N, C-alpha and C positions, 0 to 999 in steps of 0.2 A: 797520379792515378796510373798512367804508364807503368812507373816503378811498381805499384802495388800488385797491378797485374802479371807481372813479369814473375815476381817472388808468388803470386800466388801461383803459379805454371810450373816455375821450378820447385816448386813444393811438392807439387802433385807427381812430376816426374820423379822426384825421388823416391817416392812413398812406394810407384807404382816398381822403382828397378826394385828395392828393399823388397814388397813382395813380391819378383820375380824371384830374386835369391833364397827367401825364405822357402817360397813352393820349392825350385831345384833339389835344393839341402830334403827337405822330408821326403819330394819323389823324384825320383834319379829320373834324368833322361832314357826312353826307351833306343839304345841303338846298341852296335855291336858291330867289330868287323868279320866281313868274310874274305878270308885269304884266299877263296878258290872265286871266282867266275868269271862269265863272258858279258859285256855291255853290249848294247845294239844301238844305233840312233838310226832312226830310217824319216828320211825328210824328202816330200814331194816336190820334186823338180818341175819350177817354175810355174810353180801356185801361187807366185804374187802377180802376174803376169795374166795369170786367168782366171782370179780372184777379183782382179780389178775390173772387169766386162760382168763380173754376175751379180745379181743382189743376194741381200744377207740372207735368208734363208736358202739359197740355192748352195753357196758359200757351206753352209752349216751342214745340208743336207747331204755335202759330200762328206766331207770329215766324217758325218757321225755312220754313216754308211761304210765306212773304210774300217775306223778306229772298231766301232763294233766286230767287224770281220776278224780283226784283227785279235781283240780279245778275245773271242774263241777260239783262235789259233791257238792262242797262249796257254788257254786251259786247259787245250788236249794236248798239249807239247809241253806242259810244265814248265811254261815261262811266267817269270814275275814283270807284269806290266807297273812300270815308274810313275809316268804323267804320260800328256799331251804338250809338248808348247807351240801351238800356234798349228803351224802342219809338222811337225814333229813328234815322232811316236819313240818313245825310248823304254827298253826296257832289259831286261837282265834274265840270266840262268847262272842258277849256283845257290840260290837265296830265295825264301826262307831256308831252304833245304837242303845242306850242300849235295853237289852230284858231281862225281868226276870227270861226267862226259856233258859238262856245260859249255862247251866250246862245239860240240857235234853239234847238238841240242841247239845253240843260238842261229847255228847257220840254217837246220832244215827251216827251224821257222822265219827265217830272213828269208827262205828260197818259197815257202807256203804263202808270206806275204806278199812275194809281189808277184804273184802267179795269180789268188784273190785280187787285189788291186786290177788287175791286167783286164780281170771278168770285170769286175766291177765298173769299172770307168768306162766299158765299150758298152755296158748294158745300159749307163747313166748320162752315155749323149742323148739319148730320147727326149729325156726332160731340163738336161741341163747345157745341152748345146754340143756342136759337130767336134769342138775339137778337145772334148773331157777327155776321147778316146787315147789321148796324144799324151794323157798325163802319165809320168814313170817315178818311179821312188827311187834313191839313192842311198845305200846302206852302208854304215860305216861299226865295224866290231875289233874291241878290243879284249884281251883278258887279263886279269891281275885283282888285289886284293881292292875292296871296298869298303867304306866307312857306309853303313844305313841303319836306318831308325826315322824314329816320329819326330819331327820338329814340329814343337808345340805353341802355340797362339793362337791368334786367331785365323781361322781357315787351319788347321792345323793340317800336318798331309805326310807320307812318308816320303822321302828323300834317299838320295845316295850323292856321296863325295869322297873326292880323290883323285889321282892321277888316272886310273883305269877309265871314271867318267869322263876327264879330260881329253884324255886320246882315242877314247870313243869317238866321240863329237871331233876330233880331227876328221879321223878315216873316213866319216861321214863327208864332210867337206871336202876333201881332198878328192874324193873319190868320184864315178862316173857314173850318169842317167842310166836307171835298170841293170847295175852292178851291185857285188857285196864286196868290200871291199876289206881287208883285215889286216892288222899289224902282224908283224913275226911274231910275238907271243902266242896269238890264235894259232896263225899260220903252225907253229911250232905244237901244238897239243892236236891240232886236224894230224900233222903227221904221226906222233906216237898214238894217235888212234888209229893208225890205219888208213888215212885217208888224205895222202900225199895224192894224189890223183884228181881231190877237186880244187889242185892247187894250181895258180900261175902266176910266179914273178914275176911284179910289174918290170919292165924293161930300164927302168930307171928309179933309184930311191927319189921318194919324195921329199919337198921341205917341210916340216910342220911347226907351226909357232912354240916357240919354247923348248921343241926338242930335237931340233936339227934335221940332219939327214934319215931317214928310214925307209931300211927295205921292205916292203908292202907287199901284199898279195891280192888275186882278183881270187873269187872261191866259184868253182859251177860244181854242185852236187849233178853225178849222172844220171839218168830220167827212169827213173820206177825207185831209187832209192827213198827206204821209208823213213 
């Protein structure tokens, strides 16, 4: 009996796999290579400790408030929101419509999100507790090519893949609270755009997993820059 069930299960799996292969041949995946992009990861530092002392509705109130504000900034800046992973917000500039100023735009987006988050967390202290205003963001930016498209299946969604995405995540992880941390490739694009004054090299190279030593930069825009 168990053997028959196992055979039946294997047959269903095989049939499903064949259906997927046939579907892929009839309807190729919606995906493309975008050679010039800047990817940003923004993480709420100390979120785990903060959320462990809150009720679930309070946790979602914080995330919804911040993410909705970031979404609005993204629309105004021409930045594409990719996804949120827990307390991490992922966005990209340079797709679906290419733009040469993707690095500059992403830095401005990160700066705007940081300012907005500081304002909102202060206001939320009234309902979410006095330490809510202490929450700060940590940003990581990297520029390069990405493969992007709609990954089909249950709960299909738009996704990014490639080394550029992984390196942007490492820039966030290796950054500091309240800082915008950029790779050398992003820094070079900013320099070419006449924004060298935004850059401050880190005193020592950082050790990034799978990348070795990397020279990276803190990015600070001047007050009043649009």
